[in-house]
DRENDO-1510 file (C-alpha; in Angstrom, 1 decimal, always signed):
<recs>
REC; n; res; u; v; w
REC; 1; MET; -58.5; -27.6; -9.9 .
REC; 2; ALA; -55.8; -25.8; -7.9 .
REC; 3; GLY; -56.8; -22.4; -9.4 .
REC; 4; THR; -60.5; -22.8; -8.4 .
REC; 5; PHE; -59.4; -24.0; -4.9 .
REC; 6; MET; -57.2; -20.9; -4.5 .
REC; 7; GLU; -59.9; -18.5; -5.7 .
REC; 8; LEU; -62.7; -19.9; -3.6 .
REC; 9; LYS; -60.9; -20.2; -0.3 .
REC; 10; ARG; -59.5; -16.8; +0.4 .
REC; 11; GLN; -62.0; -14.9; +2.4 .
REC; 12; SER; -61.9; -12.4; +5.3 .
REC; 13; TYR; -64.7; -10.8; +7.3 .
REC; 14; TYR; -64.2; -7.6; +9.2 .
REC; 15; MET; -66.8; -6.8; +11.9 .
REC; 16; ILE; -67.8; -3.2; +12.5 .
REC; 17; PRO; -69.8; -2.9; +15.8 .
REC; 18; PHE; -72.3; -0.1; +16.1 .
REC; 19; LEU; -75.2; +0.9; +18.4 .
REC; 20; PRO; -78.4; +2.1; +16.8 .
REC; 21; ASN; -80.4; +4.7; +18.8 .
REC; 22; GLU; -83.5; +2.6; +18.4 .
REC; 23; SER; -83.0; -0.9; +17.0 .
REC; 24; GLU; -86.7; -1.5; +16.0 .
REC; 25; LYS; -86.8; +1.7; +14.0 .
REC; 26; TYR; -83.4; +1.0; +12.5 .
REC; 27; LEU; -84.6; -2.4; +11.3 .
REC; 28; LYS; -87.7; -1.0; +9.7 .
REC; 29; GLN; -85.7; +1.7; +8.0 .
REC; 30; ILE; -83.1; -0.6; +6.5 .
REC; 31; ALA; -85.9; -3.0; +5.4 .
REC; 32; LYS; -87.3; -0.2; +3.3 .
REC; 33; ASP; -84.0; +0.8; +1.8 .
REC; 34; GLN; -83.6; -0.2; -1.9 .
REC; 35; ASP; -79.9; -0.7; -1.5 .
REC; 36; PHE; -80.3; -3.7; +0.9 .
REC; 37; GLU; -82.1; -7.0; +0.8 .
REC; 38; GLU; -83.0; -9.2; +3.7 .
REC; 39; TYR; -81.7; -12.7; +3.5 .
REC; 40; TYR; -82.1; -16.0; +5.5 .
REC; 41; THR; -79.2; -18.2; +6.5 .
REC; 42; GLU; -79.3; -22.0; +6.7 .
REC; 43; ILE; -78.0; -23.3; +10.0 .
REC; 44; ARG; -77.4; -27.1; +10.0 .
REC; 45; TYR; -75.1; -28.2; +12.8 .
REC; 46; LEU; -75.9; -25.8; +15.7 .
REC; 47; SER; -78.3; -26.1; +18.6 .
REC; 48; GLY; -82.0; -25.3; +18.2 .
REC; 49; TYR; -81.8; -22.1; +20.3 .
REC; 50; VAL; -79.2; -20.8; +17.8 .
REC; 51; HIS; -81.8; -21.1; +15.1 .
REC; 52; GLU; -84.2; -19.0; +17.1 .
REC; 53; TYR; -81.7; -16.1; +17.2 .
REC; 54; PHE; -81.7; -15.7; +13.4 .
REC; 55; ASN; -84.3; -15.3; +10.7 .
REC; 56; SER; -83.2; -18.7; +9.3 .
REC; 57; GLY; -85.7; -19.2; +6.6 .
REC; 58; GLU; -88.8; -18.5; +8.8 .
REC; 59; ARG; -90.4; -15.4; +7.6 .
REC; 60; GLY; -92.7; -13.6; +9.9 .
REC; 61; LYS; -91.1; -14.8; +13.1 .
REC; 62; ASN; -89.8; -12.3; +15.6 .
REC; 63; HIS; -86.1; -13.3; +15.7 .
REC; 64; PRO; -83.6; -11.4; +17.8 .
REC; 65; CYS; -81.3; -10.9; +14.8 .
REC; 66; HIS; -82.0; -9.9; +11.2 .
REC; 67; MET; -79.6; -9.9; +8.3 .
REC; 68; PHE; -79.4; -7.6; +5.3 .
REC; 69; ARG; -77.1; -7.7; +2.3 .
REC; 70; LEU; -76.0; -4.8; +0.2 .
REC; 71; ARG; -77.3; -5.2; -3.4 .
REC; 72; ALA; -75.3; -4.5; -6.5 .
REC; 73; ASN; -76.9; -1.0; -6.9 .
REC; 74; GLY; -76.0; -0.4; -3.2 .
REC; 75; PHE; -72.4; -1.0; -4.0 .
REC; 76; GLU; -72.6; +1.7; -6.7 .
REC; 77; HIS; -74.5; +4.1; -4.4 .
REC; 78; TYR; -71.7; +4.0; -1.8 .
REC; 79; GLY; -68.9; +4.0; -4.3 .
REC; 80; LEU; -67.9; +0.4; -3.7 .
REC; 81; THR; -68.1; -1.1; -7.2 .
REC; 82; GLU; -68.9; -4.7; -6.6 .
REC; 83; LYS; -66.1; -7.2; -7.6 .
REC; 84; GLU; -63.8; -4.4; -8.9 .
REC; 85; ILE; -60.2; -4.7; -7.6 .
REC; 86; GLY; -59.2; -2.1; -5.0 .
REC; 87; CYS; -55.7; -1.4; -3.9 .
REC; 88; PHE; -53.8; +0.6; -1.3 .
REC; 89; THR; -50.2; +1.1; -0.2 .
REC; 90; SER; -49.3; -0.1; +3.3 .
REC; 91; ILE; -47.8; +2.5; +5.6 .
REC; 92; ILE; -45.7; -0.2; +7.2 .
REC; 93; ASP; -43.9; -2.0; +4.4 .
REC; 94; LYS; -44.8; +0.3; +1.5 .
REC; 95; GLU; -46.2; -2.7; -0.4 .
REC; 96; GLU; -49.3; -2.3; -2.7 .
REC; 97; TYR; -52.1; -4.6; -1.7 .
REC; 98; ARG; -55.0; -5.6; -3.9 .
REC; 99; PHE; -58.4; -6.9; -2.8 .
REC; 100; ILE; -62.1; -7.2; -3.7 .
REC; 101; ILE; -64.9; -6.2; -1.4 .
REC; 102; SER; -67.1; -9.2; -2.0 .
REC; 103; ASP; -70.0; -8.4; +0.2 .
REC; 104; VAL; -71.4; -6.0; +2.8 .
REC; 105; THR; -73.8; -7.5; +5.3 .
REC; 106; CYS; -75.6; -5.9; +8.3 .
REC; 107; TYR; -76.5; -8.0; +11.4 .
REC; 108; ILE; -79.2; -6.2; +13.4 .
REC; 109; PHE; -79.6; -7.5; +16.9 .
REC; 110; LEU; -82.7; -6.0; +18.4 .
REC; 111; ASP; -81.4; -6.4; +22.0 .
REC; 112; GLY; -78.4; -4.0; +21.6 .
REC; 113; ILE; -75.2; -3.8; +19.5 .
REC; 114; SER; -75.3; -4.6; +15.8 .
REC; 115; PHE; -72.6; -5.2; +13.2 .
REC; 116; PHE; -71.7; -4.5; +9.6 .
REC; 117; ARG; -69.6; -7.3; +8.1 .
REC; 118; ILE; -67.2; -6.3; +5.3 .
REC; 119; GLY; -66.2; -9.3; +3.1 .
REC; 120; ILE; -62.7; -9.2; +1.5 .
REC; 121; ARG; -61.3; -11.6; -1.2 .
REC; 122; TYR; -57.7; -11.8; -2.3 .
REC; 123; PRO; -55.8; -12.5; -5.5 .
REC; 124; GLN; -54.8; -16.1; -6.1 .
REC; 125; GLU; -51.1; -15.5; -5.6 .
REC; 126; TYR; -51.5; -14.1; -2.1 .
REC; 127; GLY; -50.0; -16.3; +0.6 .
REC; 128; LEU; -50.6; -16.4; +4.3 .
REC; 129; GLU; -48.0; -13.6; +5.0 .
REC; 130; ASP; -49.6; -11.3; +2.4 .
REC; 131; ILE; -53.0; -11.7; +4.0 .
REC; 132; THR; -51.6; -11.3; +7.4 .
REC; 133; ASN; -49.9; -7.9; +6.5 .
REC; 134; PHE; -53.0; -6.8; +4.7 .
REC; 135; ASN; -55.1; -7.5; +7.7 .
REC; 136; PHE; -52.9; -5.4; +10.0 .
REC; 137; VAL; -53.6; -2.2; +8.0 .
REC; 138; PHE; -57.3; -3.0; +7.0 .
REC; 139; SER; -58.4; -3.8; +10.5 .
REC; 140; ARG; -57.3; -0.3; +11.6 .
REC; 141; LEU; -59.2; +1.5; +8.9 .
REC; 142; PHE; -61.0; +3.8; +11.3 .
REC; 143; GLN; -57.9; +4.6; +13.3 .
REC; 144; SER; -55.7; +5.2; +10.3 .
REC; 145; LYS; -58.3; +7.0; +8.1 .
REC; 146; MET; -57.2; +4.7; +5.3 .
REC; 147; CYS; -58.0; +5.4; +1.7 .
REC; 148; PHE; -57.7; +3.1; -1.3 .
REC; 149; ARG; -58.1; +3.3; -5.1 .
REC; 150; LEU; -61.1; +1.7; -6.7 .
REC; 151; GLY; -60.8; +2.2; -10.5 .
REC; 152; GLU; -60.4; +5.9; -10.9 .
REC; 153; GLN; -61.9; +6.7; -7.5 .
REC; 154; GLU; -60.2; +7.4; -4.2 .
REC; 155; ILE; -62.3; +5.9; -1.4 .
REC; 156; ASP; -62.1; +7.0; +2.3 .
REC; 157; LEU; -63.2; +3.8; +4.0 .
REC; 158; SER; -64.0; +5.3; +7.4 .
REC; 159; THR; -66.4; +7.9; +5.8 .
REC; 160; THR; -67.9; +5.3; +3.5 .
REC; 161; PHE; -68.8; +2.9; +6.4 .
REC; 162; LEU; -70.0; +5.8; +8.6 .
REC; 163; ASN; -72.5; +6.5; +5.8 .
REC; 164; LEU; -73.4; +2.8; +5.7 .
REC; 165; VAL; -73.9; +2.6; +9.5 .
REC; 166; ASN; -76.3; +5.5; +9.4 .
REC; 167; VAL; -78.5; +4.0; +6.7 .
REC; 168; GLY; -81.2; +2.9; +9.2 .
REC; 169; GLY; -81.1; +6.1; +11.3 .
REC; 170; LYS; -78.9; +7.5; +14.0 .
REC; 171; ALA; -76.2; +5.1; +15.2 .
REC; 172; ALA; -72.8; +5.3; +16.8 .
REC; 173; PHE; -69.6; +3.4; +16.5 .
REC; 174; LEU; -68.3; +1.9; +19.7 .
REC; 175; PRO; -65.6; +4.3; +20.9 .
REC; 176; GLU; -63.1; +2.0; +22.5 .
REC; 177; ARG; -62.6; -0.3; +19.6 .
REC; 178; ARG; -59.1; +0.4; +18.2 .
REC; 179; GLN; -59.2; -2.3; +15.6 .
REC; 180; LEU; -61.8; -4.4; +13.9 .
REC; 181; THR; -62.3; -8.0; +15.0 .
REC; 182; SER; -61.8; -10.2; +11.9 .
REC; 183; TYR; -62.6; -13.8; +10.8 .
REC; 184; HIS; -60.5; -15.5; +8.1 .
REC; 185; LEU; -60.6; -18.5; +5.9 .
REC; 186; VAL; -57.3; -19.1; +4.0 .
REC; 187; GLY; -56.9; -22.0; +1.6 .
REC; 188; LEU; -53.4; -23.1; +0.7 .
REC; 189; GLU; -51.9; -25.8; -1.5 .
REC; 190; ARG; -51.1; -29.0; +0.4 .
REC; 191; GLU; -47.4; -28.7; -0.4 .
REC; 192; ASN; -47.2; -25.4; +1.4 .
REC; 193; LYS; -45.2; -25.6; +4.6 .
REC; 194; ARG; -47.3; -25.1; +7.7 .
REC; 195; ASP; -46.5; -21.6; +9.0 .
REC; 196; GLU; -48.0; -21.5; +12.4 .
REC; 197; GLU; -45.8; -18.5; +13.4 .
REC; 198; THR; -47.4; -16.3; +10.7 .
REC; 199; LEU; -50.8; -17.7; +11.5 .
REC; 200; ARG; -50.4; -16.5; +15.1 .
REC; 201; PHE; -49.5; -13.0; +13.7 .
REC; 202; LEU; -52.7; -13.1; +11.6 .
REC; 203; SER; -54.9; -14.2; +14.5 .
REC; 204; ARG; -53.4; -11.4; +16.7 .
REC; 205; GLY; -53.8; -8.7; +14.0 .
REC; 206; ARG; -50.0; -8.1; +13.8 .
REC; 207; HIS; -47.7; -7.3; +11.0 .
REC; 208; THR; -45.0; -10.0; +10.3 .
REC; 209; SER; -42.2; -7.4; +10.7 .
REC; 210; PHE; -43.0; -6.9; +14.4 .
REC; 211; GLU; -40.1; -8.8; +15.9 .
REC; 212; ALA; -41.1; -7.9; +19.5 .
REC; 213; THR; -44.5; -9.5; +18.8 .
REC; 214; ARG; -42.7; -12.6; +17.5 .
REC; 215; GLU; -40.8; -13.0; +20.8 .
REC; 216; ARG; -44.1; -12.9; +22.8 .
REC; 217; SER; -46.2; -15.0; +20.4 .
REC; 218; SER; -46.1; -18.0; +22.7 .
REC; 219; LEU; -48.3; -16.5; +25.3 .
REC; 220; LYS; -51.0; -19.1; +25.9 .
REC; 221; GLU; -53.5; -16.9; +27.6 .
REC; 222; GLU; -54.1; -14.6; +24.7 .
REC; 223; LEU; -54.4; -16.9; +21.7 .
REC; 224; PHE; -55.2; -20.5; +20.7 .
REC; 225; SER; -54.1; -22.8; +18.0 .
REC; 226; TYR; -55.1; -26.4; +17.3 .
REC; 227; SER; -55.7; -28.9; +14.4 .
REC; 228; PRO; -58.9; -30.9; +14.3 .
REC; 229; ASN; -57.3; -32.9; +11.5 .
REC; 230; GLU; -54.2; -32.9; +9.4 .
REC; 231; ASP; -55.6; -30.5; +6.7 .
REC; 232; VAL; -57.0; -27.8; +9.0 .
REC; 233; ILE; -55.5; -25.4; +11.6 .
REC; 234; TRP; -57.6; -23.1; +13.7 .
REC; 235; ALA; -56.1; -20.1; +15.5 .
REC; 236; GLY; -57.5; -17.1; +17.3 .
REC; 237; SER; -57.1; -14.3; +19.8 .
REC; 238; THR; -59.2; -11.4; +21.0 .
REC; 239; ASN; -58.6; -9.7; +17.6 .
REC; 240; ALA; -59.3; -12.5; +15.1 .
REC; 241; VAL; -60.3; -16.1; +14.5 .
REC; 242; CYS; -58.7; -17.9; +11.5 .
REC; 243; ALA; -59.0; -21.2; +9.7 .
REC; 244; VAL; -56.2; -22.4; +7.4 .
REC; 245; ALA; -57.1; -25.3; +5.1 .
REC; 246; TYR; -54.5; -27.3; +3.2 .
REC; 247; GLY; -55.3; -29.5; +0.1 .
REC; 248; THR; -56.0; -29.4; -3.6 .
REC; 249; ASP; -57.7; -32.8; -4.2 .
REC; 250; GLY; -61.1; -32.0; -5.6 .
REC; 251; ALA; -62.6; -35.1; -3.9 .
REC; 252; SER; -61.4; -34.2; -0.4 .
REC; 253; TYR; -63.7; -32.9; +2.4 .
REC; 254; THR; -61.4; -29.9; +2.9 .
REC; 255; VAL; -62.0; -28.6; -0.6 .
REC; 256; ARG; -65.7; -29.6; -1.0 .
REC; 257; ASN; -67.4; -28.9; +2.3 .
REC; 258; PHE; -65.2; -27.4; +5.0 .
REC; 259; PRO; -65.1; -23.8; +3.5 .
REC; 260; ASN; -68.9; -23.7; +3.5 .
REC; 261; HIS; -69.0; -24.8; +7.1 .
REC; 262; VAL; -66.3; -22.1; +8.0 .
REC; 263; LEU; -68.3; -19.4; +6.2 .
REC; 264; HIS; -71.7; -20.4; +7.6 .
REC; 265; ASP; -72.1; -22.4; +10.9 .
REC; 266; TYR; -68.6; -21.8; +12.2 .
REC; 267; PHE; -69.0; -18.1; +11.5 .
REC; 268; ILE; -72.3; -18.0; +13.4 .
REC; 269; VAL; -70.5; -19.4; +16.4 .
REC; 270; PHE; -67.9; -16.6; +16.1 .
REC; 271; LEU; -70.7; -14.0; +15.6 .
REC; 272; LEU; -72.6; -15.1; +18.7 .
REC; 273; ARG; -69.6; -15.0; +20.9 .
REC; 274; LEU; -68.5; -11.6; +19.5 .
REC; 275; TYR; -71.9; -10.2; +20.2 .
REC; 276; GLU; -71.8; -11.5; +23.7 .
REC; 277; ARG; -68.4; -9.9; +24.3 .
REC; 278; GLU; -69.4; -6.6; +22.9 .
REC; 279; MET; -72.7; -6.5; +24.9 .
REC; 280; LEU; -70.9; -7.4; +28.1 .
REC; 281; LEU; -68.4; -4.7; +27.6 .
REC; 282; TRP; -71.2; -2.3; +26.8 .
REC; 283; PHE; -73.1; -3.2; +30.0 .
REC; 284; SER; -70.0; -2.6; +32.1 .
REC; 285; ARG; -69.4; +0.8; +30.4 .
REC; 286; LYS; -73.1; +1.8; +30.6 .
REC; 287; ILE; -73.3; +1.0; +34.3 .
REC; 288; LEU; -70.3; +3.3; +35.0 .
REC; 289; ILE; -72.0; +6.1; +33.0 .
REC; 290; GLU; -75.4; +5.6; +34.7 .
REC; 291; ARG; -74.0; +5.1; +38.2 .
REC; 292; ASN; -75.7; +8.2; +39.6 .
REC; 293; ASN; -79.0; +7.6; +37.9 .
REC; 294; LYS; -80.7; +5.0; +40.1 .
REC; 295; LYS; -83.8; +4.6; +37.9 .
REC; 296; ASN; -81.6; +3.8; +34.8 .
REC; 297; LEU; -79.5; +1.3; +36.8 .
REC; 298; ILE; -82.7; -0.7; +37.6 .
REC; 299; THR; -83.6; -0.7; +33.9 .
REC; 300; MET; -80.0; -1.9; +33.1 .
REC; 301; ARG; -80.4; -4.7; +35.6 .
REC; 302; GLU; -83.6; -5.9; +33.8 .
REC; 303; LYS; -81.8; -5.8; +30.4 .
REC; 304; MET; -78.8; -7.7; +31.8 .
REC; 305; VAL; -81.0; -10.4; +33.3 .
REC; 306; ASP; -82.9; -10.8; +29.9 .
REC; 307; PHE; -79.6; -10.9; +28.0 .
REC; 308; ARG; -78.2; -13.6; +30.2 .
REC; 309; ALA; -81.4; -15.7; +29.9 .
REC; 310; ILE; -81.4; -15.4; +26.1 .
REC; 311; TYR; -77.8; -15.5; +25.0 .
REC; 312; MET; -75.5; -16.9; +27.7 .
REC; 313; HIS; -75.7; -20.6; +26.8 .
REC; 314; ASP; -72.7; -22.9; +27.0 .
REC; 315; THR; -73.6; -25.5; +24.3 .
REC; 316; VAL; -73.9; -24.1; +20.8 .
REC; 317; SER; -73.9; -27.5; +19.1 .
REC; 318; LEU; -73.9; -31.3; +19.8 .
REC; 319; GLU; -71.1; -31.6; +17.3 .
REC; 320; ALA; -67.6; -31.9; +19.0 .
REC; 321; ASN; -65.8; -29.7; +16.4 .
REC; 322; TYR; -68.2; -26.8; +16.9 .
REC; 323; ARG; -68.1; -27.1; +20.7 .
REC; 324; GLU; -64.3; -27.2; +20.7 .
REC; 325; LEU; -64.0; -24.0; +18.6 .
REC; 326; ASP; -66.7; -22.3; +20.7 .
REC; 327; ARG; -64.9; -23.2; +24.0 .
REC; 328; ARG; -61.6; -21.7; +22.7 .
REC; 329; ILE; -63.3; -18.5; +21.4 .
REC; 330; ARG; -65.1; -18.0; +24.7 .
REC; 331; GLU; -61.7; -18.3; +26.4 .
REC; 332; VAL; -59.8; -15.8; +24.3 .
REC; 333; PHE; -62.8; -13.4; +24.2 .
REC; 334; CYS; -62.8; -13.5; +28.0 .
REC; 335; ILE; -66.5; -14.3; +28.1 .
REC; 336; GLU; -66.5; -15.9; +31.5 .
REC; 337; GLU; -64.5; -13.0; +33.1 .
REC; 338; LEU; -66.8; -10.4; +31.6 .
REC; 339; GLU; -69.9; -12.4; +32.6 .
REC; 340; LYS; -68.6; -12.4; +36.2 .
REC; 341; ASP; -68.2; -8.6; +36.0 .
REC; 342; VAL; -71.8; -8.3; +34.9 .
REC; 343; GLU; -73.0; -10.7; +37.6 .
REC; 344; GLU; -71.2; -8.5; +40.2 .
REC; 345; CYS; -73.0; -5.5; +38.7 .
REC; 346; ILE; -76.3; -7.2; +38.9 .
REC; 347; ASP; -75.6; -8.2; +42.6 .
REC; 348; SER; -74.7; -4.6; +43.4 .
REC; 349; ILE; -77.8; -3.2; +41.8 .
REC; 350; ASN; -79.9; -5.8; +43.6 .
REC; 351; SER; -78.2; -4.7; +46.9 .
REC; 352; PHE; -79.0; -1.1; +46.0 .
REC; 353; VAL; -82.7; -1.9; +45.3 .
REC; 354; ALA; -83.0; -3.9; +48.5 .
REC; 355; ASP; -81.4; -1.1; +50.5 .
REC; 356; ARG; -83.7; +1.4; +49.0 .
REC; 357; LYS; -86.7; -0.8; +49.8 .
REC; 358; ASN; -85.4; -1.1; +53.4 .
REC; 359; ARG; -85.0; +2.7; +53.6 .
REC; 360; ARG; -88.6; +3.1; +52.4 .
REC; 361; THR; -89.8; +0.6; +55.0 .
REC; 362; ASP; -87.8; +2.3; +57.7 .
REC; 363; GLY; -89.3; +5.6; +56.7 .
REC; 364; LEU; -92.8; +4.1; +56.8 .
REC; 365; LEU; -92.2; +2.6; +60.3 .
REC; 366; THR; -90.8; +6.0; +61.5 .
REC; 367; ALA; -94.0; +7.7; +60.4 .
REC; 368; ILE; -96.1; +5.0; +62.0 .
REC; 369; GLY; -94.0; +5.3; +65.2 .
REC; 370; LEU; -94.4; +9.1; +65.3 .
REC; 371; LEU; -98.2; +8.7; +65.0 .
REC; 372; ALA; -98.0; +6.1; +67.8 .
REC; 373; VAL; -96.1; +8.6; +69.9 .
REC; 374; ILE; -98.6; +11.3; +69.3 .
REC; 375; SER; -101.5; +8.9; +70.1 .
REC; 376; ALA; -99.7; +7.7; +73.3 .
REC; 377; LEU; -99.1; +11.3; +74.4 .
REC; 378; THR; -102.8; +12.2; +73.7 .
REC; 379; ASP; -104.0; +9.2; +75.6 .
REC; 380; GLY; -101.6; +10.0; +78.5 .
REC; 381; LEU; -102.9; +13.5; +78.7 .
REC; 382; GLY; -106.4; +12.3; +78.7 .
REC; 383; PHE; -105.6; +9.8; +81.4 .
REC; 384; ALA; -104.0; +12.6; +83.5 .
REC; 385; ASP; -107.0; +14.8; +83.0 .
REC; 386; ARG; -109.2; +11.9; +84.2 .
REC; 387; VAL; -107.1; +11.5; +87.3 .
REC; 388; GLY; -107.5; +15.2; +87.9 .
REC; 389; GLU; -111.2; +15.0; +87.7 .
REC; 390; LEU; -111.3; +12.2; +90.2 .
REC; 391; SER; -109.2; +14.5; +92.5 .
REC; 392; GLY; -111.8; +17.1; +92.5 .
REC; 393; GLY; -110.9; +19.0; +89.3 .
REC; 394; THR; -107.7; +20.6; +90.7 .
REC; 395; LEU; -104.2; +20.0; +89.5 .
REC; 396; SER; -102.8; +17.8; +92.4 .
REC; 397; PHE; -99.5; +16.1; +92.9 .
REC; 398; VAL; -101.0; +12.8; +91.6 .
REC; 399; HIS; -102.0; +14.6; +88.3 .
REC; 400; PHE; -98.5; +15.8; +87.7 .
REC; 401; ALA; -97.0; +12.5; +88.7 .
REC; 402; VAL; -99.2; +10.6; +86.2 .
REC; 403; LEU; -98.4; +13.1; +83.4 .
REC; 404; GLY; -94.6; +12.8; +84.2 .
REC; 405; VAL; -94.7; +9.0; +84.0 .
REC; 406; VAL; -96.5; +9.2; +80.6 .
REC; 407; LEU; -93.9; +11.6; +79.2 .
REC; 408; ILE; -91.0; +9.5; +80.5 .
REC; 409; PHE; -92.4; +6.4; +78.8 .
REC; 410; VAL; -93.0; +8.4; +75.6 .
REC; 411; ILE; -89.4; +9.7; +75.6 .
REC; 412; ILE; -87.9; +6.3; +76.2 .
REC; 413; GLY; -90.0; +4.8; +73.4 .
REC; 414; VAL; -89.0; +7.5; +70.9 .
REC; 415; PHE; -85.3; +7.2; +71.8 .
REC; 416; SER; -85.4; +3.4; +71.5 .
REC; 417; PHE; -87.2; +3.5; +68.2 .
REC; 418; PHE; -84.7; +5.9; +66.5 .
REC; 419; LYS; -81.7; +4.1; +68.1 .
REC; 420; GLU; -82.9; +0.8; +66.5 .
REC; 421; GLY; -83.5; +2.6; +63.1 .
</recs>
């Protein structure tokens, strides 16, 4: 039983964010690709609005997110032979690490940023420290240009996944991401000593040899760690979320059900908050880029308002365990702070739009005022001419006096109008 437990409960997911040029076209293209198949996830314990985000078994509905899995022939096409053991040598500790790429999944969010998820499984003998040190190198695969051996092949991971990302059309990686955000499930024998120090290293994406990191690992604001029961520890930071499960009893909940929840409903909570974080960061960057393009700023405001209405909900589930994990992920992902930044951006754009409308109104009033001035001047001249006619048709003192009074009132009116404007 212990062998099965160890094999089934060692899983890591690495999330590669990217931005399709046109999400609708990207979705149609990948749906036609023979290397991928669309699949439908079952969501049991999350709120109803979360079901509406995903194509969870309801074909034909227009969901904001669609999921596609790489088929076996797709693995061969991209040089990633399914279930064959790959290996690489770490540049830090010179150790050789072995792993299996268990799945490649694409999450296409039609509202913006999408993700490729790379699933990794480990040998049975790997402990928490082995997985932690593997994660340090693998999560930096784009930064380090990492290669690994797969059978007789040498695979460049960054090039391989660049080809994958472009399968549905033109797309771009997010430029500021130095390392991939990851999600881990680690099953350990019950007799294993709880190693919360190493777990913090895993959740922060650090190597266990980093002593400076060990000294700073107690910083509360950048990570969380808690135990919902004696067999499970959750930990997380802005770089990763991890669940460590202890136990080998085949009848226990930890062995039978908890891993499925971690890899399904709990993962969906992680995915939603990760999507929110990446979108909020993208909005902030996009506003800076488009700051001189007023028309695009107004379009951005509409997108941000729609995004907040659709995704920014506080309660993902009525179940306490899911709500607690969600609260902690929101905290370390800085969701509230990022949301405040976006709200300030929306307020600034609203102020700009209101100011522009006011300027247009002022311009219209100015034009009307000038027409009124011309009309008043014309009427004044007509009145002066009428006075002249009553004076016998000659330009008398009264004629000039009336004309002067009219001009004085016109000048005072024009000055007052522009002074108020």
